[in-house]
N, C-alpha and C positions, 0 to 999 in steps of 0.2 A: 504494500500500500504506500501511498504518498504521505509524507509527514514532514513537518518543519522541525528541524532539530537545532540544538545549540552546539555548533562545531567546537568552539572554545568559549570560555567566559570573556565577555567584552562588550563592545558597542553593538548597535542594532545589526550591523552588517554580518555579524557572526551567525545570524539565523540563516539557515539554508534549507532548501527542499531536498529531501532524501528519500530513498526507498527503505522501508522498514518491514519486518515480518508482521503479518496480520496478528493482532492480539486475539487470545482465546478466552472466552468468558469462563469463570469458575463457578463454584457453588454460590448461589445468591446474586449472580451477575448476569448482565446482558451485553451483547455486542451491538453497538449503534453504528449504522452507516451515517456518517456525519455530513450534514448540509452546511452548518455554520458553527464557528467557534468564537466565543467571547475572548476579548483581550483585556487583561487586568493588570494593575500595578504589580502584584506579586510575580507575574510573568517576567516583567522587567527586572525585578530583583533576582529572580532565578537566573536570568540571562547574564547578569553581572557577577554571579557567584555569591550573592548575599542572601539567598533563600534556599537552603538545602532541601533536596527532595526527600520526603518521608520514606522510611524503610518500606520496600515493597512496591512503591509507586513508580510509574513510568518516568524516565528522564526527559521524555518529550514534554515541552511546556504546554500550558493550557488547562484551565480549571473548570470550564463549562462548555457544553456542546448542545446542539439540537440536531435531530435527525430521526431516523426510523429504526426500530428494533429489528435486527436481522436474525438473531438467534439468542439462546441463553438458557438459563435454568428455568425449565417450564413450571416446576412446582412453585418457585419463588415468584415467577411472573403471575401465575394464577392467584397466588395469595395477595399480590399487590394490585390485581385487576388489570394487568397488561397482557397483550398478545403480540406475537410476531406480526410486524407490519404497522404497529402503532407509532404515531408521531409523539416523540417525547423530547424534553430537555433534561439535562442531568448535571449535577455537581460531581466533579471527579477530582482525585488527588494529583492528577497529572495525565498526560497523554491526549489532551484536548486538541492540540494543533495537528490533527491527523484525519485522514479520510475515514478511518474506523477507530472506534474508541470503546473500551470496556468500562462499564459503570455498575456499581451496586444497584440492584433493582430498587432498593429502598431510598436511593438518592435520585431517582427519576421522578419526574412529574409530567402529567399530560400537557401538551402545548395548549394554552388557553384558547378558547374559541375566538376566531377572528384574527389571530396572530400568525404571521408566517415564520419560517424557521430562523430567519435573520433576527427578528424581534425576540423570538424565544431563546436564542443563544445568548442574548444579553441579560437574561434574568437570573440564573441560579446563583452565581458567585455573590452578587450584591444583595439579592433578596435573602439568601440564607444568612449572610453576614449581618445585615441590618436587623432581621428578626431576632437572631441569637443575641446580639449585643444590646439593641435598643429596647426590645420588648421582653426578652428573657432575663438578661443580666441586669439591665438598668430599670426594668419594670415600669416603663413609660405608660401612663394611664391617660384615658380620655380626660380632657380638661387641663392637663399639665402642659408645660412649655418645654420645648426641645431646642437647643442650640446646636446647629450642625456646622462644623468647620469644613469648608470646601464644598459648598452647596452644588457646584456644577460638575463635580467628579461623578464617576459611575455610582459610587456609594451615596453621594449627596443627592443626586436626582431621585434615587430610590427612596432614601430616608425622608425627603421632603414629602413625596407623594404618599408614602405608606403612613407616616405620622399624621398627616392631614386627614387622610381617609378614615383613620381610626380615632379621630376626635381630638388630636393634640393641636396646640398652637406652635408654630414653627418660626424660628429665627435662623437665617442662614448667613454665613459669611462667604465672600467671593473676592477675587482679586481685580475686578474691573467693574465699571458701571454696566457694561454689556452683560457680564455674567450675573450681576445682581438682578438685572431685569429678567434674565432667564429664570432665576430662582423664584421671583415673584410670579412669573407666568406659569410655573409649575405648581403654584399654590402656597408658597411661603408667605407668611403674614408680614414679615419684614426681612430685608436683606441689607447687610452691612459690607461696604467696601473696606476690607481690612488694610488696604494700602493708603487710604485717605482718612480713615476713621479709627479711633481707638475702640476696639470692639468691646472692651470691658465697660467703658463709659457709655457706649451706645446701648448695651444690654441693660445697664442700670436705668437709663432713661426710658427704654421701651417697656420695662417691667415695673416702673415706678419704685425702683430701689429694692424690689423683692427678689430679683434674680430668677434664674431658670431652674427647672427641676432636674433636667438631664442635659449633659453635654456629650456629643459624639465627636471624638477627637481623632484625627489622623495625623497630627503633627507632633505631639508630645514635646520633649525638650523644654524650652523656656515658656512654652504656652501653658504648661500644666498649672503653674502658680497663678497665672492670669485667669485661667478657666475656673479655678477654685473661687476666685473673687466674683465670678459670674453666677455661682450657684446659690440657690435659696437654701434655707434650712432643710436638712434631710436630703439635700441634692446628691445626684449621682454623676460622676464623671467616668465615662467608659472610653478606653484608649484602644484603637484597633490598628494603628500604624505609628511609626516613629520617624516620619520624614524630617522632623526638626531635631532629632537626636534622642539618645536613650537616657540621658541624665536630666534630672529636674530637681530644683531646690524649692521646697514648699514650706508653708507656715503650718506646722503640725498642730499648733494651738487652735487655729481656725477649724481644722478638721474635727477636733474634739468639741469645741464650743458649738459648732453648727451641725454636728452629727453627719458629716459628709462621708460619702463612699467613693473610693477610687478603685476602679476595676479595669479589666481589659481581657482580651482573649485573642488567640489565633485559631482559625477554623480548620485549616488544611490537615494538621496531624490528628484531629479528633477521630474517634472510632465511628464506624458506620452507624451504630445504634444511636449515637448522639446526633448525627446529621439526619438520620431517619426521623427522629422526633421533630426536628425543625421542618422537614419536608411535610410531615402530617399537619403541623400548624399552618404552614403556608397554604397547603391545599384547602384547608378548612376556612381560613380567615382572609387570605389575600388573593388566591386564584380567582374567586368569584368577582373580586374588584377589578382584576385584569380583564376578565371576560365581559364585564359590563362597561369597560372603558373608564371607570373611575380612576384607575391607575394605568398609565401608558408607558411602554418602553421608550427611552430616549436614545436614539441612535445618532451619533454625530457623523460617522463615516463607515462605509463598508469597503474592505480591501479584498482582492483575490488572495488566496492563501499564500501564493508565491511572493506576495509583497508584504509579508509579515514584518519585515524590517522597517518598512515605511510606517506601518501602524505603530511600532514601538517608538520610532522617532517622534511621531505626533504625540503619543502618550507622554513622553519625556518632556515635550515642549510645554505641556499644560495649556495648550490653546483650545483644546476640545471642550465641548459641553455634552456630557452624557457618555455613552458607551461607544467603543470601537469593536468591530466585528470582522472576522475573516470568513469569506465564502469559499466553499469547496465545489461550487457548481462549475 
């Protein structure tokens, strides 16, 4: 089969099209004929040697795919309500940049009504991540306020729509007025240009000094202390990436006095059972919102699979709004 592999760690041009053996599904798995593969920030980190592949996972990059079930564990498929020939999207621990990909049945979801494979391929990684961190770990409730750092990233466009659809108030940050306008168009109640405004002061003004209940952070580093200043009493800060650095200095006394929670997670190395529970929640709570159009995939650009390097270049430029997708057609 055709696959995009990382020839050596380095710049985007190290990605190259190659021939790889067809993967074989094992117990509890299906083989998907891939139509489209989502591109995500962890793929870039893997390409540069900063995100090791979990034990047992494919070294081929790519964490989400959409396509058709070709074969697999029939008992597992029957238990999950799938059949050969069904259109699905899936979260995988690797191997997504390929014409065929193996996925655990429990990490597959039906493609929502009305969506094509390109749109469906943009869903799993960000939707699983947002649900796990914002709703499971940070326990965001209807009526609470969420601050999203990086509202036009793949994670950001998902978090804005999901939080709004489930009854939260949303404040998003972005790096330009154009991107702030995009956040508002997606449903954010307020958008802060972090390059021209102090987001801590802006959050205080927007919440009348009360602060937000949850912060979704992809920056870490020096942002952590400032984000604690944004939190209301009993507020929760959830960190899902460390683009600003791994070290932070915080006011521990504030954490005590205001009963704050600092948490975080990585999804890729978690076991299938953990991801399966997220898939069940998404299928029950979020997939109907996609089918109805209340939540919509945001695709910035589609690349042919052989141009994966160009997709990575765009990802690293931060010029995009929403998701980047590879097509295998």
